[in-house]
N, CA, C and O atoms as a printed pandas DataFrame, in Angstrom:
     atom_number atom_name residue_name chain_id  residue_number  x_coord  y_coord  z_coord
0              1         N          UNK        A               1   90.365   88.257  106.863
1              2        CA          UNK        A               1   89.851   89.199  105.881
2              3         C          UNK        A               1   89.397   88.422  104.645
3              4         O          UNK        A               1   90.057   87.473  104.223
4              5         N          UNK        A               2   88.283   88.825  104.081
5              6        CA          UNK        A               2   87.733   88.161  102.903
6              7         C          UNK        A               2   88.604   88.426  101.681
7              8         O          UNK        A               2   89.272   89.455  101.572
8              9         N          UNK        A               3   88.572   87.461  100.768
9             10        CA          UNK        A               3   89.334   87.609   99.528
10            11         C          UNK        A               3   88.748   88.748   98.705
11            12         O          UNK        A               3   87.530   88.913   98.644
12            13         N          UNK        A               4   89.608   89.526   98.078
13            14        CA          UNK        A               4   89.159   90.652   97.260
14            15         C          UNK        A               4   88.605   90.141   95.942
15            16         O          UNK        A               4   89.080   89.136   95.412
16            17         N          UNK        A               5   87.615   90.821   95.420
17            18        CA          UNK        A               5   86.964   90.452   94.161
18            19         C          UNK        A               5   87.680   91.099   92.990
19            20         O          UNK        A               5   88.185   92.217   93.100
20            21         N          UNK        A               6   87.722   90.398   91.878
21            22        CA          UNK        A               6   88.265   90.932   90.631
22            23         C          UNK        A               6   87.103   91.287   89.722
23            24         O          UNK        A               6   86.114   90.558   89.647
24            25         N          UNK        A               7   87.229   92.416   89.030
25            26        CA          UNK        A               7   86.174   92.881   88.142
26            27         C          UNK        A               7   86.812   93.359   86.847
27            28         O          UNK        A               7   87.779   94.121   86.862
28            29         N          UNK        A               8   86.266   92.909   85.734
29            30        CA          UNK        A               8   86.698   93.413   84.440
30            31         C          UNK        A               8   85.942   94.707   84.179
31            32         O          UNK        A               8   84.712   94.726   84.240
32            33         N          UNK        A               9   86.646   95.770   83.895
33            34        CA          UNK        A               9   86.022   97.075   83.687
34            35         C          UNK        A               9   86.457   97.617   82.333
35            36         O          UNK        A               9   87.648   97.765   82.062
36            37         N          UNK        A              10   85.498   97.904   81.507
37            38        CA          UNK        A              10   85.798   98.481   80.191
38            39         C          UNK        A              10   85.584   99.979   80.276
39            40         O          UNK        A              10   84.517  100.440   80.680
40            41         N          UNK        A              11   86.598  100.735   79.895
41            42        CA          UNK        A              11   86.547  102.193   79.965
42            43         C          UNK        A              11   86.909  102.805   78.631
43            44         O          UNK        A              11   87.684  102.238   77.860
44            45         N          UNK        A              12   86.345  103.956   78.369
45            46        CA          UNK        A              12   86.783  104.769   77.241
46            47         C          UNK        A              12   88.266  105.086   77.468
47            48         O          UNK        A              12   88.642  105.427   78.590
48            49         N          UNK        A              13   89.106  104.987   76.457
49            50        CA          UNK        A              13   90.538  105.250   76.647
50            51         C          UNK        A              13   90.835  106.623   77.248
51            52         O          UNK        A              13   91.772  106.758   78.035
52            53         N          UNK        A              14   90.063  107.628   76.895
53            54        CA          UNK        A              14   90.292  108.966   77.454
54            55         C          UNK        A              14   89.968  109.003   78.947
55            56         O          UNK        A              14   90.646  109.679   79.721
56            57         N          UNK        A              15   88.921  108.267   79.344
57            58        CA          UNK        A              15   88.572  108.192   80.766
58            59         C          UNK        A              15   89.673  107.460   81.522
59            60         O          UNK        A              15   90.073  107.889   82.604
60            61         N          UNK        A              16   90.163  106.364   80.963
61            62        CA          UNK        A              16   91.249  105.620   81.608
62            63         C          UNK        A              16   92.491  106.496   81.757
63            64         O          UNK        A              16   93.117  106.509   82.816
64            65         N          UNK        A              17   92.844  107.216   80.717
65            66        CA          UNK        A              17   94.017  108.086   80.782
66            67         C          UNK        A              17   93.859  109.160   81.856
67            68         O          UNK        A              17   94.802  109.452   82.592
68            69         N          UNK        A              18   92.658  109.748   81.943
69            70        CA          UNK        A              18   92.407  110.766   82.963
70            71         C          UNK        A              18   92.495  110.165   84.366
71            72         O          UNK        A              18   93.066  110.778   85.267
72            73         N          UNK        A              19   91.929  108.964   84.555
73            74        CA          UNK        A              19   92.019  108.273   85.841
74            75         C          UNK        A              19   93.462  107.952   86.211
75            76         O          UNK        A              19   93.873  108.126   87.358
76            77         N          UNK        A              20   94.219  107.486   85.241
77            78        CA          UNK        A              20   95.624  107.135   85.486
78            79         C          UNK        A              20   96.428  108.375   85.885
79            80         O          UNK        A              20   97.264  108.306   86.786
80            81         N          UNK        A              21   96.183  109.497   85.226
81            82        CA          UNK        A              21   96.889  110.744   85.587
82            83         C          UNK        A              21   96.508  111.183   86.997
83            84         O          UNK        A              21   97.369  111.569   87.788
84            85         N          UNK        A              22   95.211  111.122   87.310
85            86        CA          UNK        A              22   94.722  111.506   88.630
86            87         C          UNK        A              22   95.331  110.595   89.700
87            88         O          UNK        A              22   95.784  111.069   90.742
88            89         N          UNK        A              23   95.337  109.301   89.438
89            90        CA          UNK        A              23   95.928  108.344   90.375
90            91         C          UNK        A              23   97.403  108.653   90.595
91            92         O          UNK        A              23   97.881  108.632   91.729
92            93         N          UNK        A              24   98.114  108.936   89.534
93            94        CA          UNK        A              24   99.530  109.265   89.643
94            95         C          UNK        A              24   99.742  110.519   90.491
95            96         O          UNK        A              24  100.660  110.573   91.309
96            97         N          UNK        A              25   98.894  111.520   90.293
97            98        CA          UNK        A              25   98.992  112.755   91.083
98            99         C          UNK        A              25   98.802  112.492   92.570
99           100         O          UNK        A              25   99.384  113.187   93.402
100          101         N          UNK        A              26   97.988  111.487   92.912
101          102        CA          UNK        A              26   97.690  111.173   94.308
102          103         C          UNK        A              26   98.494  109.975   94.824
103          104         O          UNK        A              26   98.216  109.448   95.901
104          105         N          UNK        A              27   99.491  109.556   94.044
105          106        CA          UNK        A              27  100.392  108.457   94.414
106          107         C          UNK        A              27   99.630  107.152   94.677
107          108         O          UNK        A              27   99.927  106.424   95.624
108          109         N          UNK        A              28   98.653  106.878   93.827
109          110        CA          UNK        A              28   97.898  105.630   93.897
110          111         C          UNK        A              28   98.023  104.911   92.562
111          112         O          UNK        A              28   98.356  105.518   91.545
112          113         N          UNK        A              29   97.753  103.618   92.579
113          114        CA          UNK        A              29   97.605  102.886   91.324
114          115         C          UNK        A              29   96.254  103.272   90.728
115          116         O          UNK        A              29   95.390  103.807   91.423
116          117         N          UNK        A              30   96.080  102.999   89.453
117          118        CA          UNK        A              30   94.795  103.273   88.821
118          119         C          UNK        A              30   93.705  102.454   89.501
119          120         O          UNK        A              30   92.607  102.961   89.733
120          121         N          UNK        A              31   93.988  101.206   89.821
121          122        CA          UNK        A              31   93.024  100.346   90.507
122          123         C          UNK        A              31   92.640  100.938   91.866
123          124         O          UNK        A              31   91.457  100.990   92.203
124          125         N          UNK        A              32   93.613  101.376   92.637
125          126        CA          UNK        A              32   93.330  101.959   93.953
126          127         C          UNK        A              32   92.525  103.247   93.819
127          128         O          UNK        A              32   91.669  103.533   94.655
128          129         N          UNK        A              33   92.794  104.024   92.772
129          130        CA          UNK        A              33   92.046  105.258   92.561
130          131         C          UNK        A              33   90.581  104.952   92.249
131          132         O          UNK        A              33   89.683  105.628   92.750
132          133         N          UNK        A              34   90.344  103.939   91.425
133          134        CA          UNK        A              34   88.965  103.554   91.096
134          135         C          UNK        A              34   88.248  103.102   92.365
135          136         O          UNK        A              34   87.103  103.490   92.600
136          137         N          UNK        A              35   88.910  102.284   93.186
137          138        CA          UNK        A              35   88.277  101.831   94.426
138          139         C          UNK        A              35   88.013  103.012   95.357
139          140         O          UNK        A              35   86.952  103.081   95.978
140          141         N          UNK        A              36   88.954  103.932   95.461
141          142        CA          UNK        A              36   88.781  105.121   96.295
142          143         C          UNK        A              36   87.550  105.910   95.853
143          144         O          UNK        A              36   86.730  106.306   96.682
144          145         N          UNK        A              37   87.424  106.135   94.551
145          146        CA          UNK        A              37   86.292  106.908   94.024
146          147         C          UNK        A              37   84.966  106.171   94.210
147          148         O          UNK        A              37   83.953  106.789   94.539
148          149         N          UNK        A              38   84.969  104.863   94.000
149          150        CA          UNK        A              38   83.742  104.088   94.207
150          151         C          UNK        A              38   83.316  104.109   95.673
151          152         O          UNK        A              38   82.131  104.251   95.973
152          153         N          UNK        A              39   84.271  103.969   96.577
153          154        CA          UNK        A              39   83.954  104.021   98.005
154          155         C          UNK        A              39   83.395  105.388   98.392
155          156         O          UNK        A              39   82.434  105.477   99.157
156          157         N          UNK        A              40   83.999  106.447   97.863
157          158        CA          UNK        A              40   83.520  107.795   98.165
158          159         C          UNK        A              40   82.092  107.989   97.649
159          160         O          UNK        A              40   81.245  108.554   98.340
160          161         N          UNK        A              41   81.839  107.517   96.435
161          162        CA          UNK        A              41   80.491  107.639   95.857
162          163         C          UNK        A              41   79.484  106.843   96.681
163          164         O          UNK        A              41   78.390  107.337   96.952
164          165         N          UNK        A              42   79.829  105.623   97.084
165          166        CA          UNK        A              42   78.936  104.814   97.913
166          167         C          UNK        A              42   78.649  105.502   99.246
167          168         O          UNK        A              42   77.507  105.534   99.704
168          169         N          UNK        A              43   79.679  106.045   99.854
169          170        CA          UNK        A              43   79.523  106.719  101.136
170          171         C          UNK        A              43   78.628  107.952  101.010
171          172         O          UNK        A              43   77.732  108.161  101.828
172          173         N          UNK        A              44   78.875  108.761   99.989
173          174        CA          UNK        A              44   78.079  109.974   99.785
174          175         C          UNK        A              44   76.623  109.644   99.475
175          176         O          UNK        A              44   75.729  110.425   99.799
176          177         N          UNK        A              45   76.379  108.498   98.854
177          178        CA          UNK        A              45   75.014  108.085   98.516
178          179         C          UNK        A              45   74.342  107.342   99.671
179          180         O          UNK        A              45   73.182  106.944   99.571
180          181         N          UNK        A              46   75.085  107.157  100.773
181          182        CA          UNK        A              46   74.528  106.415  101.904
182          183         C          UNK        A              46   74.372  104.939  101.627
183          184         O          UNK        A              46   73.513  104.288  102.220
184          185         N          UNK        A              47   75.186  104.396  100.737
185          186        CA          UNK        A              47   75.067  102.990  100.334
186          187         C          UNK        A              47   76.282  102.144  100.719
187          188         O          UNK        A              47   76.383  100.990  100.303
188          189         N          UNK        A              48   77.209  102.705  101.510
189          190        CA          UNK        A              48   78.392  101.950  101.913
190          191         C          UNK        A              48   77.989  100.942  102.990
191          192         O          UNK        A              48   77.496  101.340  104.045
192          193         N          UNK        A              49   78.193   99.636  102.741
193          194        CA          UNK        A              49   77.857   98.630  103.755
194          195         C          UNK        A              49   78.687   98.843  105.023
195          196         O          UNK        A              49   79.867   99.187  104.955
196          197         N          UNK        A              50   78.054   98.634  106.178
197          198        CA          UNK        A              50   78.739   98.849  107.453
198          199         C          UNK        A              50   79.925   97.912  107.653
199          200         O          UNK        A              50   80.909   98.291  108.289
200          201         N          UNK        A              51   79.846   96.700  107.122
201          202        CA          UNK        A              51   80.908   95.715  107.340
202          203         C          UNK        A              51   82.097   95.894  106.385
203          204         O          UNK        A              51   83.000   95.057  106.378
204          205         N          UNK        A              52   82.116   96.949  105.593
205          206        CA          UNK        A              52   83.194   97.174  104.633
206          207         C          UNK        A              52   84.507   97.431  105.361
207          208         O          UNK        A              52   84.575   98.262  106.268
208          209         N          UNK        A              53   85.542   96.715  104.957
209          210        CA          UNK        A              53   86.868   96.921  105.541
210          211         C          UNK        A              53   87.403   98.292  105.135
211          212         O          UNK        A              53   87.103   98.805  104.057
212          213         N          UNK        A              54   88.196   98.863  106.024
213          214        CA          UNK        A              54   88.806  100.156  105.706
214          215         C          UNK        A              54   89.834   99.975  104.603
215          216         O          UNK        A              54   90.473   98.929  104.492
216          217         N          UNK        A              55   89.982  101.005  103.795
217          218        CA          UNK        A              55   90.963  100.988  102.723
218          219         C          UNK        A              55   92.343  101.214  103.338
219          220         O          UNK        A              55   92.497  102.022  104.254
220          221         N          UNK        A              56   93.338  100.501  102.832
221          222        CA          UNK        A              56   94.703  100.639  103.347
222          223         C          UNK        A              56   95.225  102.034  103.008
223          224         O          UNK        A              56   95.051  102.497  101.881
224          225         N          UNK        A              57   95.862  102.710  103.967
225          226        CA          UNK        A              57   96.402  104.042  103.676
226          227         C          UNK        A              57   97.486  103.983  102.605
227          228         O          UNK        A              57   98.117  102.949  102.392
228          229         N          UNK        A              58   97.685  105.115  101.939
229          230        CA          UNK        A              58   98.717  105.192  100.908
230          231         C          UNK        A              58  100.103  105.086  101.531
231          232         O          UNK        A              58  100.297  105.401  102.705
232          233         N          UNK        A              59  101.053  104.641  100.732
233          234        CA          UNK        A              59  102.453  104.592  101.165
234          235         C          UNK        A              59  102.796  103.304  101.881
235          236         O          UNK        A              59  101.969  102.408  102.049
236          237         N          UNK        A              60  104.036  103.248  102.290
237          238        CA          UNK        A              60  104.532  102.076  103.008
238          239         C          UNK        A              60  104.067  102.103  104.446
239          240         O          UNK        A              60  103.910  103.172  105.035
240          241         N          UNK        A              61  103.843  100.918  105.019
241          242        CA          UNK        A              61  103.486  100.885  106.441
242          243         C          UNK        A              61  104.655  101.373  107.284
243          244         O          UNK        A              61  105.816  101.191  106.917
244          245         N          UNK        A              62  104.338  101.997  108.418
245          246        CA          UNK        A              62  105.409  102.414  109.334
246          247         C          UNK        A              62  106.095  101.172  109.865
247          248         O          UNK        A              62  105.489  100.103  109.933
248          249         N          UNK        A              63  107.368  101.310  110.245
249          250        CA          UNK        A              63  108.118  100.153  110.729
250          251         C          UNK        A              63  107.464   99.518  111.945
251          252         O          UNK        A              63  107.424   98.291  112.045
252          253         N          UNK        A              64  106.946  100.324  112.880
253          254        CA          UNK        A              64  106.306   99.752  114.063
254          255         C          UNK        A              64  105.013   99.037  113.705
255          256         O          UNK        A              64  104.642   98.081  114.385
256          257         N          UNK        A              65  104.303   99.478  112.643
257          258        CA          UNK        A              65  103.104   98.777  112.182
258          259         C          UNK        A              65  103.472   97.444  111.564
259          260         O          UNK        A              65  102.760   96.459  111.760
260          261         N          UNK        A              66  104.573   97.389  110.817
261          262        CA          UNK        A              66  104.999   96.155  110.146
262          263         C          UNK        A              66  105.376   95.092  111.177
263          264         O          UNK        A              66  105.067   93.915  110.994
264          265         N          UNK        A              67  106.033   95.494  112.241
265          266        CA          UNK        A              67  106.430   94.516  113.249
266          267         C          UNK        A              67  105.232   94.036  114.047
267          268         O          UNK        A              67  105.197   92.880  114.469
268          269         N          UNK        A              68  104.227   94.922  114.268
269          270        CA          UNK        A              68  103.034   94.522  114.985
270          271         C          UNK        A              68  102.243   93.474  114.236
271          272         O          UNK        A              68  101.670   92.574  114.850
272          273         N          UNK        A              69  102.199   93.577  112.903
273          274        CA          UNK        A              69  101.395   92.639  112.125
274          275         C          UNK        A              69  102.066   91.283  112.004
275          276         O          UNK        A              69  101.407   90.313  111.631
276          277         N          UNK        A              70  103.352   91.182  112.306
277          278        CA          UNK        A              70  104.058   89.910  112.221
278          279         C          UNK        A              70  104.005   89.124  113.522
279          280         O          UNK        A              70  104.502   88.000  113.586
280          281         N          UNK        A              71  103.406   89.704  114.564
281          282        CA          UNK        A              71  103.381   88.991  115.848
282          283         C          UNK        A              71  102.114   88.238  116.049
283          284         O          UNK        A              71  101.940   87.587  117.079
């Protein structure tokens, strides 16, 4: 898997606070919420690259998934 990119993002404090509350409501980090929204916008606009890796599901991996990835 390719290394993830880091991006500096400047936001209005009120926008950041609203994003953080929304992320908390959906049990995501603020960063994960921003990525989720950007991916959704790209997909709806027909601009999501085909080679894009799937986003990791929320929550902890199931125990059987964790053991599979270690083999």
